[in-house]
C-alpha positions in Angstrom: -24.6 4.6 11.5 -23.0 1.9 13.3 -24.4 -1.4 14.4 -22.5 -4.2 16.6 -24.0 -7.7 16.3 -23.1 -11.1 19.0 -21.2 -9.2 21.4 -20.1 -11.1 24.1 -19.9 -9.0 27.4 -16.4 -9.9 28.4 -15.2 -8.3 24.7 -16.5 -4.5 25.3 -13.3 -3.5 27.2 -11.5 -4.4 24.5 -13.7 -2.3 22.0 -14.1 1.1 21.4 -16.3 2.8 19.5 -16.7 6.4 18.1 -20.3 7.4 16.7 -20.3 8.0 12.7 -20.1 12.0 12.4 -22.1 13.7 10.3 -21.5 17.3 9.5 -21.0 19.7 6.8 -17.6 18.4 5.8 -17.1 15.0 6.1 -18.4 11.4 7.6 -16.5 9.5 9.7 -16.0 6.6 11.9 -13.3 4.8 14.3 -12.5 1.6 16.4 -9.9 0.1 18.2 -8.8 -3.4 19.7 -6.7 -3.2 22.5 -5.6 -6.1 24.7 -3.2 -6.8 27.7 -0.2 -5.9 25.3 -1.4 -5.1 21.8 -3.1 -2.7 19.8 -4.8 -2.3 16.7 -6.7 0.9 15.0 -8.9 2.3 12.1 -9.8 5.8 10.9 -12.0 6.5 8.5 -13.4 9.9 6.8 -15.4 10.7 3.6 -17.5 12.8 2.0 -20.3 13.4 -0.7 -17.7 15.7 -3.1 -18.0 15.9 -6.8 -14.7 18.2 -8.2 -13.5 19.1 -11.7 -10.4 20.9 -12.3 -9.3 22.2 -15.8 -6.4 24.4 -16.4 -3.9 26.1 -19.1 -1.1 28.1 -18.1 1.8 29.4 -20.7 4.0 32.4 -20.4 7.4 33.5 -19.2 8.6 33.7 -15.4 10.1 37.1 -15.7 11.2 40.1 -13.3 8.4 42.6 -12.5 8.6 46.1 -11.9 6.5 47.1 -8.7 6.7 50.9 -7.0 9.6 51.4 -8.8 11.3 47.9 -7.2 12.0 45.2 -9.9 10.8 42.0 -8.1 12.6 38.5 -8.8 10.7 36.2 -11.2 9.2 33.0 -9.1 6.4 30.4 -10.0 4.4 28.7 -7.6 1.7 26.3 -7.8 0.3 24.0 -5.1 -2.8 21.2 -4.9 -4.0 18.9 -2.6 -7.4 16.5 -2.4 -8.4 13.2 -0.8 -11.4 11.4 0.6 -10.9 8.3 2.3 -6.8 7.6 1.9 -7.1 8.7 -1.7 -4.6 11.6 -1.9 -3.3 13.7 -4.5 -0.7 16.2 -3.6 1.6 18.2 -6.0 4.0 21.2 -5.9 5.9 23.4 -8.2 8.3 26.2 -8.0 10.2 27.8 -10.4 12.2 30.7 -11.6 13.1 32.9 -14.4 12.3 30.8 -17.9 9.8 29.8 -19.4 6.9 28.0 -18.3 3.7 25.8 -19.9 1.7 23.2 -17.8 -2.3 21.9 -18.5 -4.0 20.1 -15.9 -7.0 17.7 -15.6 -8.2 16.2 -12.2 -11.5 15.0 -11.7 -13.0 13.4 -8.4 -15.8 11.7 -7.1 -16.4 10.3 -4.0 -19.9 9.0 -1.9 -21.2 8.4 1.6 -23.9 7.1 2.4 -24.9 8.0 6.5 -28.4 5.3 6.3 -26.2 2.4 5.5 -24.9 0.4 8.2 -20.9 0.0 9.3 -21.1 -3.1 10.4 -19.0 -4.7 13.4 -19.4 -8.4 14.1 -18.2 -9.9 17.2 -17.9 -13.7 17.3 -16.5 -16.1 19.6 -17.2 -20.0 19.2 -17.5 -21.8 22.6 -14.5 -23.6 23.7 -12.0 -21.0 22.4 -10.1 -18.0 23.6 -10.1 -16.4 20.0 -12.4 -13.5 19.1 -13.0 -12.9 15.4 -13.7 -8.7 14.8 -15.3 -8.4 11.4 -15.8 -4.8 9.9 -18.5 -4.7 6.6 -20.2 -2.6 4.7 -18.0 0.5 4.1 -19.6 1.1 1.0 -17.6 4.5 0.9 -16.3 4.8 -3.0 -13.5 7.1 -4.2 -12.5 7.8 -8.4 -9.7 10.4 -8.6 -8.1 11.0 -12.5 -4.9 12.8 -13.3 -3.8 13.9 -16.4 -1.2 16.3 -16.3 1.5 17.7 -18.7 4.3 20.4 -17.9 7.5 21.7 -20.1 10.1 24.6 -18.6 13.5 26.0 -19.8 15.4 28.4 -17.5 17.3 29.3 -14.7 15.7 26.3 -12.5 12.3 24.5 -11.9 11.2 21.7 -9.0 8.5 19.8 -9.4 7.0 16.9 -6.2 3.5 14.8 -6.8 2.3 12.6 -4.7 -0.3 10.0 -4.4 -1.8 7.5 -2.5 -4.6 5.1 -2.4 -5.1 3.3 1.6 -1.8 3.0 2.4 -0.1 2.2 -1.6 1.7 5.0 -2.9 4.0 6.3 -5.5 5.9 9.6 -5.6 8.4 11.6 -8.0 10.4 14.8 -7.3 12.1 16.5 -9.7 14.8 19.2 -8.6 17.0 21.7 -10.0 16.1 20.9 -13.4 17.0 23.7 -16.0 15.1 21.9 -18.7 11.6 19.6 -17.7 9.6 18.1 -19.6 6.9 15.5 -17.8 3.7 14.1 -18.6 1.5 12.4 -15.9 -1.4 10.1 -15.9 -2.8 8.5 -13.3 -6.0 6.4 -12.1 -7.0 5.9 -8.2 -10.6 4.1 -7.5 -11.9 3.2 -4.1 -14.9 0.5 -4.0 -15.1 -0.5 -0.5 -13.6 -1.4 2.7 -12.9 -4.7 4.9 -11.3 -5.3 7.7 -10.7 -8.5 10.5 -9.3 -9.0 13.7 -8.5 -12.5 15.6 -7.6 -11.7 19.1 -7.6 -12.7 22.6 -7.8 -11.0 25.9 -3.6 -11.1 25.6 -2.9 -10.5 22.7 -3.9 -9.0 18.8 -3.4 -12.7 16.7 -4.1 -11.2 13.2 -5.3 -8.2 11.6 -6.1 -7.7 8.0 -6.8 -4.3 6.3 -8.2 -5.3 2.4 -10.0 -2.5 0.6 -11.1 -3.0 -2.6 -9.1 -0.4 -4.2 -6.6 0.1 -7.6 -3.7 2.2 -8.6 -2.5 2.8 -11.7 0.4 5.7 -12.9 2.3 6.9 -15.6 4.6 9.2 -15.9 7.2 10.1 -18.8 10.0 12.5 -18.0 12.9 14.0 -19.9 14.7 15.6 -16.9 18.2 17.5 -16.7 18.5 17.4 -12.7 17.7 15.7 -10.2 15.2 12.4 -10.2 13.8 10.5 -7.3 11.1 8.3 -7.9 9.5 5.8 -5.4 6.9 4.0 -4.4 5.1 1.2 -1.6 2.5 -1.2 -1.7 1.3 -2.3 1.5 0.8 -5.6 2.9 -3.1 -5.8 4.3 -1.7 -7.9 7.4 -0.4 -6.0 10.1 2.8 -6.3 12.0 1.6 -6.6 15.6 5.0 -5.9 16.9 5.9 -3.1 15.3 2.3 -1.5 15.1 2.4 -0.7 11.6 1.4 -1.9 8.3 4.9 -3.8 6.3 5.6 -3.2 2.9 5.2 -5.8 0.2 6.9 -4.0 -2.4 8.8 -0.9 -2.7 11.4 1.2 -4.5 13.3 4.1 -4.4 15.4 5.1 -7.4 17.7 8.5 -7.9 19.2 10.0 -11.5 21.5 13.1 -11.9 21.9 14.3 -15.1 20.5 14.1 -18.2 17.7 11.5 -18.6 14.5 10.0 -20.4 12.5 8.3 -17.9 9.5 5.9 -18.0 7.4 4.8 -15.1 4.9 2.3 -14.7 2.6 1.0 -11.8 -0.3 -0.5 -11.6 -2.0 -2.4 -8.5 -5.3 -3.3 -7.1 -8.3 -5.8 -7.9 -11.8 -5.2 -8.5 -14.3 -7.5 -7.6 -16.8 -8.5 -10.9 -20.3 -9.3 -10.8 -20.9 -12.4 -13.5 
């Protein structure tokens, strides 16, 4: 349910609201603020989901005879899961060799459609500035990842990406004849808050401040190319670029045989005492 409080008539032209949609797959809401010279937009989608995956694979990627033909050895693995801008993506493919992997992924997300997503608009007397606040989106997501991978052979490629409401970490391992990798991650979202300050002519400030947490630890022994990247998003919107800039980001590339460890932790949790 969407509610609007204290809405002056003059601001109606600046706000467009999409009603909360309820269906079998997901619940969502969206809103935009448009002035004579600037634009800001928000879109949120989640669902009531409980997901658990546990897998273990061990074997040899080797040629197979089929209908009189010898098929070239090939292994492929892909997964993607997400809710409310908390996302996990992984892909692995390999040629002839010895392959072993274990995976454990847990995700829980919830939506309470009876709770009101509040959008309040205030304009004090004597000022041209409207304050628009988005409150009470308590659509939590909790995602954990535990994965290990070991390969010896002709070649393996492995990619993974984890994102949490604008923050992300990514790792790509290419053309490895030997690869050992252990990964542990926790992604958590508690609630969303956003505030926009605007006049009829221009957006002065827009902030998107979800209560979120991202922790990522990877240890890898690689023999090919390793690309490691991360980006932490500034909660304050750049009106001219119409984007959220990075407050911290990095890209690393390694060629050859390396023993790599990376740990990233970012976010905050509101505690009640």
